[in-house]
LUMTOR-816102 format. One record per residue: residue number from 1; residue in three letters; y, x, z of N, C-alpha, C in turn. Coordinates in steps of 0.02 Angstrom, whole numbers. Atoms other than C-alpha are relative to their C-alpha. Layout:
N
R    k    r     n.y     n.x     n.z    ca.y    ca.x    ca.z     c.y     c.x     c.z
R  NUM  ALA       Y       X       Z       Y       X       Z       Y       X       Z
...
% end
This chain:
395
R    k    r     n.y     n.x     n.z    ca.y    ca.x    ca.z     c.y     c.x     c.z
R    1  UNK     -43      55      23    2861    1250    -853      39      24     -62
R    2  UNK     -33     -18      62    2927    1255   -1031      64     -40      -9
R    3  UNK     -65      31      11    3112    1219   -1056      26      24     -68
R    4  UNK     -18     -18      69    3170    1213   -1237      74      14      -9
R    5  UNK     -72     -10       9    3359    1209   -1211      36     -16      65
R    6  UNK     -43      14     -58    3501    1198   -1086      48     -57     -16
R    7  UNK     -51      53       5    3606    1042   -1061      44       5      62
R    8  UNK     -45      -1     -57    3754    1017    -945     -33     -34      60
R    9  UNK      34      35     -55    3653     892    -842     -55      43      29
R   10  UNK      54     -43     -24    3505    1010    -832      26      58      41
R   11  UNK     -29     -56     -37    3616    1153    -775      23     -23      69
R   12  UNK     -23      25     -65    3695    1048    -637     -60     -14      46
R   13  UNK      60      13     -40    3522     991    -581     -29      65      27
R   14  UNK      29     -64     -20    3461    1170    -576      39      32      58
R   15  UNK     -42     -30     -52    3608    1229    -471      -2     -40      65
R   16  UNK       3      42     -60    3592    1082    -351     -68       3      33
R   17  UNK      68       3     -28    3403    1078    -332     -49      14     -57
R   18  UNK      45     -20      55    3274    1168    -440     -57     -51      -9
R   19  UNK      54      49       6    3143    1036    -400      19     -57     -46
R   20  UNK     -24      54      44    3250     909    -492     -14      17     -73
R   21  UNK      16     -22      68    3225    1012    -650     -74     -10     -15
R   22  UNK      72      10       9    3037    1008    -626     -15     -74     -13
R   23  UNK      10      71      10    3043     819    -610      27     -23     -68
R   24  UNK     -32      23      62    3161     799    -759     -43      16     -61
R   25  UNK      38     -21      58    3047     893    -878     -74     -17       5
R   26  UNK      69      24      -6    2885     815    -815      -2     -69     -33
R   27  UNK       1      63      39    2847     678    -943     -32     -58      38
R   28  UNK      34      53     -36    2742     581    -818      43     -30      56
R   29  UNK     -45      24     -54    2886     559    -694      59     -37     -31
R   30  UNK     -54      41      27    3008     419    -733      59       0      49
R   31  UNK     -59      -1     -43    3186     434    -667      17     -72      21
R   32  UNK     -19      66     -27    3246     289    -558      75      -1       7
R   33  UNK     -74      -1       2    3429     256    -600      28     -57      43
R   34  UNK     -33      52     -38    3545     162    -484      49     -38     -45
R   35  UNK     -43      42      41    3666      28    -544      64      34     -22
R   36  UNK     -60     -37      20    3813     148    -548     -14      40     -64
R   37  UNK      19     -35      61    3720     251    -678     -10     -49     -58
R   38  UNK      15      48      52    3666      96    -773      63     -29     -31
R   39  UNK     -61      27      29    3841      25    -792      34      53     -44
R   40  UNK     -28     -54      42    3898     195    -858     -33       3     -68
R   41  UNK      37      -1      63    3762     192    -990      21     -58     -44
R   42  UNK     -17      60      38    3806      14   -1043      71       3     -27
R   43  UNK     -69      -6      23    3994      47   -1053       5      51     -56
R   44  UNK       0     -51      53    3965     205   -1155     -26     -29     -65
R   45  UNK      30      29      59    3854     110   -1275      48     -49     -34
R   46  UNK     -46      50      28    3982     -31   -1298      59      34     -33
R   47  UNK     -58     -35      29    4127      89   -1328     -20      36     -65
R   48  UNK      22     -34      61    4025     189   -1453      -8     -49     -58
R   49  UNK      12      48      54    3971      35   -1552      66     -30     -25
R   50  UNK     -65      27      20    4148     -36   -1550      38      50     -43
R   51  UNK     -37     -51      37    4224     128   -1610     -28       9     -70
R   52  UNK      31      -6      67    4099     145   -1752      19     -60     -44
R   53  UNK     -19      60      37    4139     -33   -1804      72       5     -26
R   54  UNK     -70      -5      19    4326       2   -1805      13      56     -50
R   55  UNK      -8     -53      50    4305     161   -1906     -13     -27     -70
R   56  UNK      13      33      64    4238      50   -2045      56     -48     -17
R   57  UNK     -51      50      12    4369     -87   -2025      69      31     -12
R   58  UNK     -65     -34       6    4518      33   -2007      58     -48      12
R   59  UNK     -52      48     -16    4625     -99   -1923       5      -7      76
R   60  UNK      -3      16     -71    4682    -160   -1754     -55     -50      16
R   61  UNK      55      46     -17    4545    -255   -1661      24     -72       3
R   62  UNK     -14      71      -6    4539    -444   -1673     -51     -31      48
R   63  UNK      43      34     -49    4446    -575   -1570     -74      15     -12
R   64  UNK      71     -13      14    4281    -541   -1659     -21      69      24
R   65  UNK      16     -67     -23    4290    -357   -1612     -10       1      76
R   66  UNK       9       7     -72    4312    -401   -1429     -68     -31      15
R   67  UNK      64      33     -10    4163    -518   -1440     -58      47     -14
R   68  UNK      52     -48      19    4060    -383   -1525     -11      51      56
R   69  UNK       5     -52     -51    4099    -252   -1393     -28     -28      66
R   70  UNK      26      31     -62    4068    -370   -1246     -74     -14      -7
R   71  UNK      71      14      12    3903    -423   -1323     -41      64       3
R   72  UNK      35     -65      -3    3855    -240   -1346     -10      23      72
R   73  UNK       5     -19     -70    3892    -207   -1163     -53     -42      35
R   74  UNK      47      44     -35    3795    -358   -1101     -72      15     -20
R   75  UNK      68     -15      24    3644    -318   -1209     -25      65      29
R   76  UNK      20     -65     -26    3642    -137   -1153     -12      -4      75
R   77  UNK       6       5     -73    3668    -182    -970     -65     -34      21
R   78  UNK      63      34     -16    3523    -304    -967     -60      42     -20
R   79  UNK      55     -42      24    3415    -182   -1066     -16      55      50
R   80  UNK      13     -54     -49    3438     -43    -936     -15     -28      69
R   81  UNK      19      30     -64    3409    -167    -795      55      -1      52
R   82  UNK     -56       4     -48    3582    -181    -716      -8     -63      41
R   83  UNK      15      57     -43    3554    -294    -565      61     -28      36
R   84  UNK     -58      23     -38    3722    -303    -475      45     -41     -45
R   85  UNK     -36      45      45    3807    -454    -551      74      16      -6
R   86  UNK     -71     -17       3    3983    -399    -505      13      57     -48
R   87  UNK      -8     -56      46    3955    -243    -610       7     -24     -73
R   88  UNK      -8      27      68    3943    -353    -765      74     -16     -12
R   89  UNK     -72      13       7    4122    -411    -734      39      64      -5
R   90  UNK     -34     -65       3    4176    -232    -701      -8      31     -69
R   91  UNK      13     -31      65    4095    -172    -862      38     -35     -56
R   92  UNK     -37      37      52    4171    -310    -969      75      17       3
R   93  UNK     -71     -17      -7    4343    -269    -899      13      70     -27
R   94  UNK      -9     -69      25    4321     -83    -936       0       1     -76
R   95  UNK       5       3      73    4270    -120   -1114      61     -33     -30
R   96  UNK     -59      37      25    4411    -246   -1140      63      43       6
R   97  UNK     -59     -43     -10    4542    -127   -1067       0      57     -51
R   98  UNK       3     -54      50    4480      10   -1184      21     -26     -68
R   99  UNK     -18      29      65    4496    -105   -1335      75     -13      -4
R  100  UNK     -72      14      -1    4672    -154   -1282      41      62     -21
R  101  UNK     -36     -62      14    4724      29   -1302     -19      31     -67
R  102  UNK      25     -32      60    4634      61   -1466      55      10     -53
R  103  UNK     -50     -18      51    4741     148   -1597     -35      18     -66
R  104  UNK      35     -14      64    4675     137   -1777      28      60     -38
R  105  UNK     -28     -58      34    4791     279   -1830     -31      66      26
R  106  UNK      32     -59     -28    4692     401   -1722     -52      27     -50
R  107  UNK      44     -31      50    4599     523   -1835     -64      24      35
R  108  UNK      63     -15     -35    4423     518   -1763     -47      38     -47
R  109  UNK      47     -40      40    4308     655   -1827     -72     -22       9
R  110  UNK      68      22     -13    4151     590   -1744      -4     -37      67
R  111  UNK      14      38     -61    4082     474   -1610     -72      15      21
R  112  UNK      66     -16     -27    3935     516   -1496     -34      54     -42
R  113  UNK      26     -56      41    3911     681   -1586     -53      38      40
R  114  UNK      56     -35     -33    3741     750   -1536      -8      69     -30
R  115  UNK       7     -68      26    3722     937   -1549     -62      34      30
R  116  UNK      56     -43     -21    3576    1057   -1539      13      67     -33
R  117  UNK     -26     -62      27    3641    1234   -1559     -31      60      34
R  118  UNK      17     -63     -31    3608    1415   -1522      63      42       7
R  119  UNK     -60     -40     -11    3745    1521   -1444      -8      68     -32
R  120  UNK       5     -68      29    3787    1695   -1512     -49      45      37
R  121  UNK      47     -40     -38    3676    1765   -1374     -72     -25      -7
R  122  UNK      67      26      11    3528    1660   -1432     -23     -52      50
R  123  UNK      18      51     -50    3533    1526   -1295       4     -69     -32
R  124  UNK      -1      68      28    3484    1351   -1355      36     -49      46
R  125  UNK     -36      49     -40    3603    1214   -1295      -2     -68     -36
R  126  UNK       1      68      27    3602    1025   -1319      49     -43      38
R  127  UNK     -45      46     -33    3718     881   -1279      25     -52     -48
R  128  UNK     -30      52      42    3819     734   -1345      73      -8      22
R  129  UNK     -71       7     -13    4009     723   -1358      20     -71     -18
R  130  UNK     -16      71      11    4078     545   -1341      46     -10     -59
R  131  UNK     -46       9      56    4224     565   -1461      37      65     -15
R  132  UNK     -38     -59      22    4310     702   -1563      57     -25     -43
R  133  UNK     -60      24      35    4488     673   -1624      39      60     -26
R  134  UNK     -43     -52      29    4591     781   -1742      71     -13      22
R  135  UNK     -69       6     -22    4762     813   -1667      48      28     -52
R  136  UNK     -38     -29      55    4832     929   -1801     -45      51     -35
R  137  UNK      40     -47      39    4776    1068   -1919     -37      51      43
R  138  UNK      30     -52     -43    4734    1184   -1773     -36     -28      61
R  139  UNK      21      26     -65    4686    1066   -1633     -43     -62      -5
R  140  UNK      39      61      -8    4552     940   -1589      -4     -18      74
R  141  UNK       9      24     -68    4528     834   -1434     -73     -20       9
R  142  UNK      69      17     -18    4356     823   -1354       4     -49      58
R  143  UNK     -10      54     -49    4344     660   -1256     -68     -23      27
R  144  UNK      60      25     -33    4213     608   -1129      20     -59      45
R  145  UNK     -16      60     -40    4213     434   -1050     -33       3      68
R  146  UNK      26       4     -68    4191     411    -863      13     -69      28
R  147  UNK      -8      67     -29    4166     250    -765       8       4      76
R  148  UNK      -8      -7     -72    4193     320    -590      69     -24      22
R  149  UNK     -62      27     -29    4331     260    -474      51      54      17
R  150  UNK     -46     -55     -15    4408     432    -443      -4      52     -55
R  151  UNK      -4     -50      53    4465     566    -564      -5      71      30
R  152  UNK       4     -69     -21    4434     752    -554      70      30      10
R  153  UNK     -62     -37     -10    4569     867    -489       4      56     -53
R  154  UNK      -9     -53      50    4641    1008    -596     -49      58      10
R  155  UNK      45     -57     -11    4537    1143    -512     -73     -19     -12
R  156  UNK      67      22      16    4379    1038    -530     -11       0     -76
R  157  UNK       5      -1      72    4415    1020    -716     -12      71     -26
R  158  UNK       7     -69      22    4428    1209    -734     -71      25       8
R  159  UNK      67     -24     -14    4254    1232    -661     -55     -46     -27
R  160  UNK      49      50      21    4169    1082    -743     -46      28     -54
R  161  UNK      49     -28      46    4009    1137    -830      -5     -40     -64
R  162  UNK       5      42      60    4001     989    -948      56      13     -49
R  163  UNK     -56     -14      45    4175    1021   -1017      -5      69     -31
R  164  UNK      10     -67      27    4137    1206   -1037     -53      -1     -55
R  165  UNK      52       7      51    3979    1159   -1133      28     -31     -63
R  166  UNK     -30      33      58    4077    1042   -1246      47      48     -38
R  167  UNK     -45     -48      32    4209    1176   -1278     -38      51     -41
R  168  UNK      40     -50      36    4078    1304   -1326     -32     -30     -62
R  169  UNK      32      34      57    3985    1181   -1438      51     -14     -55
R  170  UNK     -51      16      49    4147    1126   -1523      24      63     -37
R  171  UNK     -23     -62      33    4196    1307   -1557     -50      23     -54
R  172  UNK      52     -16      50    4032    1325   -1654      -1     -52     -55
R  173  UNK       5      55      49    4031    1155   -1741      63      -5     -43
R  174  UNK     -63       7      36    4216    1150   -1788      41      64       8
R  175  UNK     -35     -64      -9    4270    1334   -1799      69       2     -31
R  176  UNK     -66       0      32    4419    1289   -1909      56     -22      47
R  177  UNK     -50      20     -50    4506    1216   -1756       0      51      57
R  178  UNK      -3     -54     -49    4562    1357   -1644      19     -24      70
R  179  UNK     -19      28     -65    4627    1244   -1505     -41     -62      15
R  180  UNK      41      58     -20    4520    1121   -1409      25     -26      67
R  181  UNK     -22      32     -62    4590    1001   -1279     -59     -42      25
R  182  UNK      57      34     -31    4458     933   -1160      25     -56      44
R  183  UNK     -23      59     -37    4487     756   -1096     -58     -35      35
R  184  UNK      43      49     -32    4400     649    -968      39     -65       2
R  185  UNK     -34      65       4    4446     467   -1001     -33     -47      50
R  186  UNK      27      43     -52    4420     364    -843      17     -73     -16
R  187  UNK     -14      66      27    4404     191    -918       7     -53      56
R  188  UNK      -5      49     -54    4387     102    -750      71      -1      30
R  189  UNK     -65      -6     -33    4553     166    -680      56      15     -49
R  190  UNK     -51     -10      52    4645     189    -846      38      65      10
R  191  UNK     -31     -65     -11    4677     373    -821     -36      53     -42
R  192  UNK      26     -57      37    4654     527    -931      21      65      33
R  193  UNK     -16     -67     -25    4645     704    -864     -24      50     -53
R  194  UNK      16     -48      54    4640     857    -977       1      71      25
R  195  UNK       1     -72     -13    4607    1043    -976     -17      35     -65
R  196  UNK      19     -39      58    4561    1182   -1096     -36      63      24
R  197  UNK      33     -63     -16    4462    1344   -1102      31      56     -42
R  198  UNK     -24     -58      38    4530    1515   -1150     -60      36     -29
R  199  UNK      55     -40      28    4429    1639   -1250     -37      37      55
R  200  UNK      32     -34     -56    4396    1734   -1089     -45     -48      38
R  201  UNK      41      51     -33    4333    1573   -1007     -64     -11     -40
R  202  UNK      58      14      43    4218    1545   -1156     -52      57       4
R  203  UNK      45     -57      -5    4145    1720   -1148     -36       0      67
R  204  UNK      30       3     -67    4115    1703    -961     -53     -55       3
R  205  UNK      49      54       0    4027    1537    -988     -62      18     -39
R  206  UNK      58     -22      39    3916    1612   -1122     -43      49      40
R  207  UNK      37     -46     -44    3868    1751   -1001     -37     -38      55
R  208  UNK      30      44     -50    3834    1618    -870     -63     -33     -28
R  209  UNK      58      31      32    3716    1531    -992     -58      49      -8
R  210  UNK      52     -51       8    3621    1693   -1024     -37       9      67
R  211  UNK      30      -9     -67    3594    1717    -837     -42     -60      19
R  212  UNK      37      61     -17    3542    1535    -814     -65      -5     -39
R  213  UNK      60       5      42    3420    1541    -959     -55      45      26
R  214  UNK      48     -46     -30    3337    1691    -880     -31     -30      63
R  215  UNK      25      30     -61    3324    1602    -713     -43     -62     -13
R  216  UNK      39      59      18    3261    1441    -793     -72      20     -17
R  217  UNK      66     -19      25    3117    1532    -874     -41      40      51
R  218  UNK      37     -32     -54    3068    1617    -710     -30     -51      48
R  219  UNK      21      52     -47    3036    1451    -624     -76      -9      -3
R  220  UNK      72      15      -7    2856    1434    -563      -6     -68      34
R  221  UNK      -2      69     -23    2829    1248    -544     -32     -11      68
R  222  UNK      36      11     -62    2704    1258    -402      35      30      61
R  223  UNK     -35     -33     -55    2822    1366    -297      67     -34      18
R  224  UNK     -66      30      -9    2977    1255    -310      -1     -50      58
R  225  UNK     -10      47     -55    3039    1162    -156      67     -35      -9
R  226  UNK     -62      37       6    3173    1029    -146      53      27      47
R  227  UNK     -57     -22     -41    3346    1063     -74      40     -62      20
R  228  UNK     -41      56     -24    3435     935      35      74      16     -13
R  229  UNK     -71     -10      13    3614     916     -27      35     -68      -3
R  230  UNK     -39      62      -4    3753     787     -36     -14     -50     -56
R  231  UNK      16      45      56    3684     712    -198     -71     -28       4
R  232  UNK      69      23      -6    3507     677    -134      -5     -77      -5
R  233  UNK       2      73       0    3548     494    -107       8     -31     -68
R  234  UNK     -12      25      67    3599     475    -289     -52      25     -50
R  235  UNK      47     -33      46    3453     574    -362     -48     -50     -31
R  236  UNK      45      45      37    3348     487    -495     -73      12      20
R  237  UNK      69     -19     -14    3192     572    -426     -16       4      75
R  238  UNK       8      -9     -72    3211     558    -237     -65     -31      25
R  239  UNK      61      33     -24    3060     442    -221     -61      45     -10
R  240  UNK      55     -47      12    2950     586    -285       6      63      43
R  241  UNK     -16     -64     -31    3029     723    -177     -28       5      71
R  242  UNK      27      -6     -68    2927     779     -25      51      26      50
R  243  UNK     -51     -26     -45    3077     872      47      45     -57      24
R  244  UNK     -42      57     -19    3184     714      44     -39     -48      45
R  245  UNK      41      44     -41    3041     611     115      -6      27      71
R  246  UNK       5     -30     -67    3019     734     259      66      -6      37
R  247  UNK     -66       4     -32    3206     730     292      13     -69      27
R  248  UNK     -15      68     -22    3224     541     301     -50     -25      52
R  249  UNK      49      19     -51    3067     530     408       7      40      64
R  250  UNK     -10     -41     -59    3130     659     531      40     -38      53
R  251  UNK     -34      35     -54    3183     590     701      53      43      34
R  252  UNK     -47     -44     -35    3288     741     751      44      37     -50
R  253  UNK     -47     -40      39    3443     823     679      34      48      48
R  254  UNK     -27     -49     -45    3495     985     761      77      -1      -1
R  255  UNK     -73      -1      -6    3675     983     826      19      57      47
R  256  UNK     -17     -56     -43    3715    1157     890      74      -1      19
R  257  UNK     -71      -1     -20    3879    1190     984      42      38     -51
R  258  UNK     -44     -30      50    4026    1234     872      43      56      28
R  259  UNK     -49     -45     -29    4131    1334     993     -18      74      -7
R  260  UNK      21     -69       3    4027    1493     981     -21      23     -70
R  261  UNK      21     -17      68    3995    1492     794      48      50     -33
R  262  UNK     -39     -42      44    4053    1631     682      22     -41     -61
R  263  UNK     -27      39      56    4152    1575     528     -54     -16     -52
R  264  UNK      52      11      50    4005    1597     410     -49     -55      22
R  265  UNK      45      51     -27    3891    1493     523      34     -68       1
R  266  UNK     -38      63      -2    4028    1361     542       1     -32     -69
R  267  UNK      -3      27      69    4046    1343     352     -68     -23     -23
R  268  UNK      68      20      19    3858    1338     326     -19     -65      34
R  269  UNK      16      61     -37    3840    1206     461      40     -59     -26
R  270  UNK     -43      53      29    3986    1106     389     -33     -28     -63
R  271  UNK      32      22      62    3901    1101     219     -65     -37      14
R  272  UNK      64      31     -17    3732    1059     296      10     -70      27
R  273  UNK     -13      66     -30    3803     915     398      22     -50     -54
R  274  UNK     -23      45      53    3892     842     245     -57     -20     -46
R  275  UNK      57      16      42    3734     854     141     -45     -53      33
R  276  UNK      43      47     -36    3632     765     274      34     -68       8
R  277  UNK     -38      62      -7    3770     636     301      -5     -41     -64
R  278  UNK       3      36      64    3771     592     116     -69     -30     -12
R  279  UNK      68      25       9    3582     576     111     -14     -59      46
R  280  UNK      10      55     -46    3582     465     265      39     -62     -20
R  281  UNK     -39      57      23    3721     355     196     -35     -34     -59
R  282  UNK      37      29      57    3620     333      36     -60     -40      26
R  283  UNK      56      36     -29    3471     284     142      23     -65      31
R  284  UNK     -28      60     -30    3580     159     235      15     -52     -54
R  285  UNK     -13      47      55    3633      82      68     -66     -32     -23
R  286  UNK      65      27      18    3449      62      25     -23     -53      50
R  287  UNK      16      49     -52    3421     -25     192      35     -66     -13
R  288  UNK     -40      60       9    3562    -148     156     -23     -40     -61
R  289  UNK      25      34      61    3498    -185     -20     -65     -37      15
R  290  UNK      64      31     -16    3322    -219      44       9     -59      48
R  291  UNK     -13      55     -47    3388    -324     189      30     -60     -35
R  292  UNK     -31      55      37    3495    -427      70     -51     -37     -43
R  293  UNK      52      31      42    3347    -457     -46     -44     -46      42
R  294  UNK      43      41     -43    3241    -519      98      37     -60      28
R  295  UNK     -40      56     -26    3383    -626     167       6     -55     -52
R  296  UNK      -5      50      53    3402    -712      -2     -65     -39      -9
R  297  UNK      65      35       3    3216    -753       4     -14     -41      62
R  298  UNK      10      36     -63    3236    -822     180     -47      36      48
R  299  UNK      45     -38     -43    3129    -684     259      38      32      57
R  300  UNK     -30     -33     -57    3174    -627     434     -29      70       7
R  301  UNK      24     -68     -17    3161    -444     486       5       6      75
R  302  UNK      -1      -1     -73    3110    -438     669     -67      24      27
R  303  UNK      61     -16     -36    2985    -375     794      -1     -43      64
R  304  UNK       6      42     -60    2942    -439     968      64      -9      39
R  305  UNK     -61       3     -41    3112    -402    1045      65       4     -39
R  306  UNK     -61     -11      40    3235    -371     902      -5     -37     -66
R  307  UNK      -3      29      67    3291    -451     741      63      25     -35
R  308  UNK     -57     -22      40    3408    -401     601      46     -60     -11
R  309  UNK     -48      55       5    3563    -510     609      57      21     -46
R  310  UNK     -57     -16      44    3704    -519     481      54     -52       8
R  311  UNK     -56      47       3    3875    -596     477      46      23     -57
R  312  UNK     -41     -14      58    4001    -604     337      72     -20      14
R  313  UNK     -71      14     -12    4188    -589     361      31     -34     -61
R  314  UNK     -35      34      54    4300    -702     258      67      36     -13
R  315  UNK     -64     -30      18    4451    -633     165      43     -53     -34
R  316  UNK     -45      52      26    4599    -746     130      51      32     -47
R  317  UNK     -50     -23      48    4709    -719     -24      47     -57     -18
R  318  UNK     -49      50      19    4865    -808     -82      25      15     -71
R  319  UNK     -29      -8      66    4928    -838    -258      75      12       8
R  320  UNK     -69     -21     -13    5096    -747    -261      50     -50     -29
R  321  UNK     -48      46      30    5179    -872    -379       7     -64      41
R  322  UNK      -3      60     -41    5133   -1018    -267      36      14      66
R  323  UNK     -35     -19     -62    5193    -925    -111      75       1     -10
R  324  UNK     -72      -3      15    5362    -894    -193      30     -70      -4
R  325  UNK     -25      69       6    5378   -1080    -227       7     -33      69
R  326  UNK       2      33     -65    5342   -1126     -45      49      31      50
R  327  UNK     -40     -33     -51    5435    -995      58      73       5     -19
R  328  UNK     -72     -12      14    5625    -980      74       8      71     -27
R  329  UNK      -8     -66      31    5682    -835     -36      25      53      48
R  330  UNK     -27     -50     -46    5776    -752     107     -54      29      46
R  331  UNK      54     -24     -43    5609    -732     200     -55      37     -39
R  332  UNK      55     -29      40    5503    -668      56     -10      74      14
R  333  UNK       6     -73      -7    5541    -484      83     -33      20      66
R  334  UNK      31     -16     -64    5473    -494     261     -76      -4      -3
R  335  UNK      73       9       3    5297    -539     204     -31      27     -64
R  336  UNK      28     -24      64    5278    -475      25      11      75      -8
R  337  UNK      -4     -72      14    5245    -297     -31     -19      12     -72
R  338  UNK      16     -17      69    5238    -214    -202     -70      28      -4
R  339  UNK      67     -26      13    5063    -183    -268       7      62     -44
R  340  UNK     -13     -61      36    5066      -1    -322     -36       3     -67
R  341  UNK      38      -3      63    4929     -14    -453      32     -44     -54
R  342  UNK     -31      46      49    5011    -164    -536      70      25     -20
R  343  UNK     -66     -27      16    5183     -84    -524      -5      59     -48
R  344  UNK      10     -57      46    5118      75    -607     -15     -24     -71
R  345  UNK      15      27      67    5047     -27    -750      62     -30     -32
R  346  UNK     -62      30      26    5212    -120    -768      47      55     -25
R  347  UNK     -45     -54      18    5310      44    -774     -22      33     -65
R  348  UNK      23     -29      64    5200     107    -916      29     -38     -59
R  349  UNK     -29      41      54    5268     -37   -1020      76      -2       3
R  350  UNK     -73      -1      -8    5445     -15    -952      21      68      26
R  351  UNK     -13     -69     -23    5471     174    -943      71      12      25
R  352  UNK     -69     -10     -23    5658     154    -915       7     -12      75
R  353  UNK      -3      13     -72    5618      96    -737     -33      55      41
R  354  UNK      38     -51     -37    5515     249    -691      46      40      45
R  355  UNK     -45     -43     -40    5662     355    -632      31     -37      59
R  356  UNK     -28      35     -58    5751     224    -524     -52     -19      52
R  357  UNK      52      18     -48    5586     169    -446     -22      61      40
R  358  UNK      21     -62     -35    5542     350    -405      48      16      57
R  359  UNK     -50     -15     -51    5703     363    -305      -9     -43      63
R  360  UNK       7      44     -58    5656     218    -191     -72       1      27
R  361  UNK      70      -3     -23    5471     262    -173      -4      35      68
R  362  UNK      12     -31     -65    5411     304       3     -71      29       0
R  363  UNK      64     -35       0    5270     430      24     -27       5      71
R  364  UNK      33      -7     -65    5149     418     171     -63      41      -8
R  365  UNK      59     -43       4    5011     542     207     -55     -25      46
R  366  UNK      58      19     -39    4837     498     265     -23      60      42
R  367  UNK      29     -55     -38    4732     603     383     -22      55     -49
R  368  UNK      18     -55      46    4696     776     308     -73      -3     -19
R  369  UNK      68      -5      26    4540     799     202     -17      73      -8
R  370  UNK      20     -70       4    4449     964     223     -55       9     -51
R  371  UNK      50     -14      51    4348    1040      82     -20      74       3
R  372  UNK      24     -69       5    4240    1196      71       2      20     -72
R  373  UNK      -4     -25      68    4279    1296     -84      -3      76       1
R  374  UNK       3     -72       5    4264    1473    -146      69      30      13
R  375  UNK     -63     -33     -16    4398    1588     -77       5      66     -38
R  376  UNK     -10     -64      34    4475    1737    -165     -21      56      47
R  377  UNK      22     -55     -43    4395    1898    -100      59      40      25
R  378  UNK     -51     -42     -30    4500    2003      18      -5      70     -29
R  379  UNK       1     -66      32    4550    2165     -67     -25      52      49
R  380  UNK      27     -54     -41    4448    2309       1     -54     -21      47
R  381  UNK      52      24     -46    4330    2198     100     -68       3     -32
R  382  UNK      69      -1      24    4142    2214      84     -27     -71       7
R  383  UNK      20      70      -5    4099    2035      42     -75     -10      -8
R  384  UNK      72       5       8    3918    2071       0     -19     -52     -50
R  385  UNK      25      50      46    3814    1942     -90      27     -68      21
R  386  UNK     -29      65     -20    3907    1774     -92     -52     -53       7
R  387  UNK      44      57      -7    3822    1619     -29      21     -53     -50
R  388  UNK     -18      56      42    3815    1464    -136      35     -52      43
R  389  UNK     -40      47     -39    3952    1351     -71      14     -62     -40
R  390  UNK     -12      64      35    3961    1169    -118      68     -26      19
R  391  UNK     -64      33     -16    4120    1067    -126     -16     -62      40
R  392  UNK      15      57     -43    4098     951      22      63     -18      37
R  393  UNK     -61      22     -34    4233     847     103     -17     -47      56
R  394  UNK       5      48     -56    4256     751     263      70     -14      25
R  395  UNK     -67      17     -25    4407     657     327       7      21      72
% end
């Protein structure tokens, strides 16, 4: 298998499942993207086209710019085959919200900057940076758009391969800027998170790339087997994977007793169960999609003694302004509650209220969430060869 360069996506695929790399670089295998991936592609395309348009206009956006961006999103979404109709509304809102915040005074160096470089160690790398902004004479901001509903934590940002790749590429492309701030802009939830890389971080990442490049070029395609993990259900190539097929066709899942497990076995089993759970949940989503398609056609799913039955719960909502008009004011506080998301947006426009509201805020904690992560080695302990530990969570 011939691999010409390393990308952040390719590296993640390799670390998750080597077979995914084989599929990705096989020109005869077409990836099957889900609608979550498709809406991300369409939103990225709309934001890129809008930003390029505004770089020429050098002004605040007007109604025609909104129309242009929405049209770009719709065209891209239909082109990639986005099927979930509600996602079209989601995408238009993301694009519109992004335009609302557009600042023409921002000094944008480039948009969708595609790079194909060689590191000082001779490792070829490729990628595309969504936006590069000049902050001052020494600093640039590297911005990547995300359409997910949750943002990365600080420690996840520190370990993110894509951001490390962007930092390394930017240090080569724009060496005159000694400081690089790395941003993830979550356009769906209107949140930006940032991090940076030190020179030591950068050197370590370059060494990591050297090791990966060596491992990539040792891959013998015919010997590669798939690895079941928590991302199998989202994989673009799962329909081609014999390991995934064998897993979903298996009627038995071993459930050994936990009480007698050593810590290492407990952690390995924890990770294994979460991987299988994610794959099974993805399979369940596929079941629901197929069942919905058949239901819309009027097709029943049944055998001699069973049939698939569905029911749909109704949700009742009230217009707050109309409720206020109907109910006595002295009773309103017994039935109404502040919407945190809307209140947070309001405070952004009225920062003078942030402090007094913080004093009356009440914090409640949900059930604890457990995650497996790398632990600092115990001084003097013989830790041996570390296992690969994934970040898996369960409530």
